[in-house]
N, C-alpha and C positions, 0 to 999 in steps of 0.2 A: 504494500500500500504506500502511496506517495505521501510524503510529509508536507507540511506547510512550506518549509524551506524549498522543497523540490518544486512545488507549484510556483512559488515566487521566482525561482530560477528560470522556469519555462516561460513565465510571463515577461521576464526581463529580456529574453531572447526575441520576444515579439514587440517590444516597446517601441521600436523604430517605425512600426507600421502606422498608417493614418488612423485616426479615431482612437488611438490608445489612451486609456484613462490613467490618472495618477495611481501608482501601485500602492494604495493605502492598505493597511491591515484588513479593512473591511472587504476590499476588492479581492485580495488574496484569499480571504476566508470564503467568499462566495464561489470562487473557482474551485477551491479545495472541497467544498461541500458537494459539488457535482462530479469532480474528477478524482478525488482523493482515494477512492477505492481501487483504482487501477494501478498496475505495476509501473515502476519508473521507466523500464525499457519500452513498454507499450506507449506510454505518454510521450516519450522522446520521439518515437517513430510517428505518432499521430501528429505532433507539432511539426515535424519535418515534412510530413505528407501535406499538411495545411499550407506551410510556407512555400511549397513547390508549385502551388496553383492559385493562391489567393493573395490579395494585396492590402486588405484592411484587417485591423485588429479583430480577433474572433470573440464571440460570446462563449460562455462555458458550454452551452448546448451545441454550438458549432463544433467545438473540439470533441465533445462527446460523440457527435455524429461521425467524426473522423475515426474515432476508436472503433465504432461499429463497422465502418467501411473495412478497416483492417481485419476485424474479426470475421466478417463475412468472406473476405478474400482467403483468409487462412483456413476457413471451413470448406472452401471450394464451392460456395453457393453460386450457382450460375446466374448470369444476367437474364433479363426478361426474354431477350431474343434467343439466348442459348437454351433457356427453359422450354420455350415453345418448340425449338428444334428437337428436344428430347421427347416431347409429347408426340410429334409427328413420327418419330422413329421408334416409338416404344414397343410396337407389336413386332416381335421377331421370334424365330425358332432357336431353341437352345437344345443341345444334346444332354442326355441324362448323365448325371454324375452321382456316384454312390461311394460311401465309405465302406470299409470291410464289413461292418455289421449290417449296413443297409443292403449290400449285395447279397449277403447270406440270407437275410429275411426275404429278399425278392426271389431268390432261388427256391426257398421253401414254398413260396406260393405256387410255383410250377410243379414241384415234386409231391406235395402233400395232397391227399384226396379226401373226399367225403367231409365229415364234420371238421376235421383238422384244417381244411383249406380256408374256411371263413375266418378261423382264429388266426391263421398265418397272415391273411390279407389285412386283418385289423392291426396286428402287430407291425406289419410293414408300413401301413399308412400312418400309424401313430409315430413311428420312428422318423419317417421322412418329414412329417410336419414339424418335428422338434429338433431335427439334426441341422447343424449349420453347414454341413458338407453336402448332404444328399439333396438332389433335385431331380424330379421325375422327367424333366425335359418336355419338349413340345412347344407350341405357340403360347405366348403369354405377354403380359405387360412388364416391361423392364425399364426403370428410370434410373439415370445415373446419379441422381441426388434425391433424397427423401423430401426436400422442399417442393420439388416438382410433383412427386406422387401425391403429397398431401393436398396440393392445390387442386389437382384433378379430382381427388376424392371429395373435397369440399364443394366442387361444382356438380357433383352427382355422378361422377364417373365419365368414361369416354363416350358412352352412349348418349348421355345428356349434353356433353360438350360439343360434339360434332354434329353440324347441320349441313344444309346445302348452301351455306354462305360462309366460305372459308375465311374471308376477311373479318366478318363479325365474330367467328369462332376464335380467331387469333386475338382480336381486341378483348373479348370477354376473358380469355385466359390470362393475358398479360395484365389487364387491369386487376384481376383477382390475385394474381401472383404478387404484383407490386404492393397491393394493399395488405396482403398477408405478411409479407416481409417487413413492411413498415410497422404493423401492429406488433409483431413478435420482436422486431428490433428495438422498439421503444421499451418493451418489457425487459429485454436483455440488458440494456444499458441503464436501467433505473438505478439511481443511487440507493445505497442500503437504507437510508432514512425513509425514502419513499416506499420501498418494499415493506419495511417494518410497519409503517402506518397502514398500508393496505392490508397487511396480514392481521393487524389488530382490529380492523373494521370488519373484515370478512376473509377468512382464510381461502375461500374459493376464488377470490379475485387475484390471488397471488399465483395461481396455476399458470405455468408457462405454456401449457398445451402440448399436444403431440409433436408439433413441428419443432418447437424450441428444444424439447428434450432430444429429438433426433439430431438437431443441429449441434447441440453440445456434445453428443456422443460421436459425431462424425470425426 
């Protein structure tokens, strides 16, 4: 976590920019309240990222947005255009893959007869569903990033998304994708004090949702 001195050091590096305020203790405290929960290296990079493209002194929220940009890049979250490309290419054929146990259970389904056959099929199906290696193969939906898959799900799936108007389909998906990232992004960069307040009012409001949990695990 960044100290007050670290925040002041970062602000001094930006003081030459237009609209820079006087770096009073109150100003440093305000920036620290928004940015103090991030690591020093991440803040250094966010400030450098900001200075590489902007010309005016930032607000605390602007720098927090740069932190989010870096986090999304590090997580490999695709742009809206890249996400739509994943949607278009999602249906494809994959070959079956099995671990040693899955292969044995599959062979048992072919070899066992009568009542034992249904039991073998049930064991095989249960194993494939829970195994990180086994995949039955065939045609299916495959998305390179969970954020894309989650947006498709929220729109009702591919059947609801695709119509006879490709331009409208693209716009609907991209608008929903950007909105979802924006909402989850705001939750992701909330200062601890804001999260604590929300938690005290209603624990349900603090839930990051499936998308954020998958992003953090990526």
